[in-house]
C-alpha positions as CSV (number, residue, x, y, z in Angstrom):
1,M,-54.6,-43.1,73.1
2,R,-57.6,-44.1,71.0
3,K,-57.1,-43.8,67.2
4,M,-60.0,-42.1,65.3
5,Q,-61.6,-44.4,62.8
6,P,-62.8,-43.2,59.4
7,P,-66.5,-42.9,59.2
8,P,-68.8,-45.3,57.3
9,V,-69.3,-44.8,53.6
10,L,-72.5,-42.9,52.5
11,V,-74.6,-44.9,50.0
12,P,-77.3,-42.9,48.2
13,I,-80.9,-44.2,47.9
14,Q,-83.1,-43.2,44.9
15,M,-86.3,-41.4,45.7
16,K,-89.4,-43.2,44.3
17,R,-91.6,-41.1,42.0
18,D,-94.7,-41.4,44.1
19,A,-93.0,-41.0,47.5
20,S,-93.7,-38.0,49.7
21,I,-90.9,-35.9,51.2
22,S,-91.6,-37.3,54.7
23,S,-91.5,-40.9,53.5
24,Y,-88.3,-40.2,51.5
25,L,-86.7,-38.6,54.6
26,E,-87.7,-41.7,56.6
27,Q,-86.0,-43.9,54.0
28,Q,-82.9,-41.7,54.2
29,K,-82.7,-41.6,58.0
30,E,-79.7,-44.0,58.1
31,A,-78.0,-42.2,55.2
32,L,-78.5,-38.8,56.9
33,R,-77.0,-40.3,60.1
34,I,-74.0,-41.5,58.2
35,L,-73.7,-38.1,56.5
36,F,-73.6,-36.3,59.9
37,V,-71.0,-38.8,61.1
38,N,-68.9,-38.0,58.1
39,V,-69.2,-34.3,58.6
40,E,-68.3,-34.6,62.3
41,Y,-65.2,-36.7,61.4
42,L,-64.0,-34.2,58.8
43,L,-64.4,-31.3,61.2
44,K,-62.4,-33.1,63.9
45,T,-59.6,-34.2,61.6
46,S,-59.2,-31.3,59.1
47,V,-59.7,-28.1,61.1
48,K,-56.3,-26.5,61.5
49,S,-55.8,-23.3,63.5
50,Y,-53.0,-20.8,63.9
51,T,-52.1,-19.2,67.2
52,E,-49.5,-16.5,68.0
53,T,-48.1,-16.3,71.5
54,G,-45.5,-14.1,73.3
55,V,-45.8,-16.0,76.6
56,N,-45.4,-19.6,77.6
57,Y,-48.1,-21.6,75.9
58,T,-49.5,-25.2,75.7
59,F,-50.8,-26.5,72.3
60,S,-54.6,-26.8,72.5
61,A,-56.5,-29.7,70.9
62,T,-57.3,-27.4,68.0
63,D,-53.9,-25.8,67.5
64,Y,-52.0,-26.8,64.3
65,V,-49.5,-24.0,64.1
66,V,-48.2,-22.0,67.0
67,N,-46.0,-19.0,66.2
68,A,-43.8,-17.9,69.1
69,T,-43.2,-14.2,68.8
70,T,-41.1,-13.6,71.9
71,S,-37.7,-15.2,72.6
72,G,-37.3,-17.4,75.7
73,V,-40.9,-18.7,75.7
74,T,-41.7,-22.4,76.1
75,V,-44.4,-24.0,74.0
76,T,-45.5,-27.3,75.4
77,L,-46.8,-30.4,73.6
78,R,-49.7,-32.2,75.2
79,D,-50.4,-35.9,75.1
80,E,-52.2,-36.5,71.8
81,P,-53.7,-39.4,69.8
82,E,-51.4,-41.1,67.3
83,G,-51.1,-39.2,64.0
84,N,-51.8,-35.7,65.3
85,I,-49.4,-33.1,63.8
86,R,-48.2,-29.9,65.5
87,V,-46.0,-27.1,64.1
88,L,-44.0,-24.6,66.1
89,K,-42.7,-21.5,64.2
90,N,-40.2,-19.2,66.0
91,S,-40.5,-15.7,64.6
92,S,-38.9,-14.1,67.7
93,G,-35.4,-12.6,67.8
94,G,-34.0,-15.5,69.9
95,N,-34.5,-19.2,70.8
96,V,-37.7,-20.7,72.1
97,T,-38.2,-24.2,73.6
98,L,-40.6,-26.9,72.4
99,A,-41.3,-28.9,75.6
100,G,-42.0,-32.6,75.2
101,T,-40.2,-35.8,74.3
102,I,-39.3,-35.5,70.7
103,D,-37.3,-38.4,69.1
104,G,-36.4,-39.5,72.6
105,V,-35.0,-36.2,73.6
106,V,-36.7,-34.0,76.3
107,N,-37.3,-30.5,75.0
108,K,-36.1,-29.0,71.7
109,T,-34.5,-25.6,71.2
110,V,-35.9,-23.9,68.1
111,A,-33.7,-21.1,66.7
112,T,-35.0,-17.8,65.5
113,M,-36.9,-17.9,62.2
114,D,-36.9,-21.7,62.3
115,S,-39.8,-24.1,62.7
116,V,-40.3,-27.7,63.7
117,T,-43.1,-30.1,62.7
118,V,-43.8,-33.1,65.0
119,M,-46.3,-36.0,64.9
120,S,-47.6,-37.9,67.9
121,D,-47.0,-41.7,68.0
122,G,-49.6,-41.8,70.8
123,T,-47.0,-41.6,73.6
124,N,-44.1,-39.4,72.3
125,W,-43.5,-37.1,69.4
126,I,-41.4,-37.6,66.3
127,E,-40.0,-34.8,64.2
128,I,-41.1,-35.0,60.5
C-alpha cells in the first residue's frame, strides 16, 4: 500500500504596496497551489465518520467508528494503507465478529458493550 506523504509547507509572500490584486495573485499561484494541497491532505487524513449497522457490513474508506447494533453480525476490515485506524463498537446484546487478520489471528469476537481499535500495517491489522 502507498503511504500518504505530508504536504509541502506553505511559505507566505508579502504583497508589494504598488501591486495590483491580479499581479499579487499571479505571484501567489504556487502558494495557493500548496494551500490547496494542504487542505486536500487534511481532509483525507482527518475526516472521521461514525456508522451504525444492524446487518453485516464492510468498513468503507471513510468509516472511522462502526457501531454494531445487532448481535451476530460480521463487520469486515478492508485492505487499507499503513496507519489507518478503525474502531468497532458492539452495542448489541450479544457477540459480533470483526473479520480480518488481527495480530495474526483471523477474525475477532467482540463481546457485547465492548470495542476494539485496530491499525493497519499495510497488510494486516494490529490491535492498539
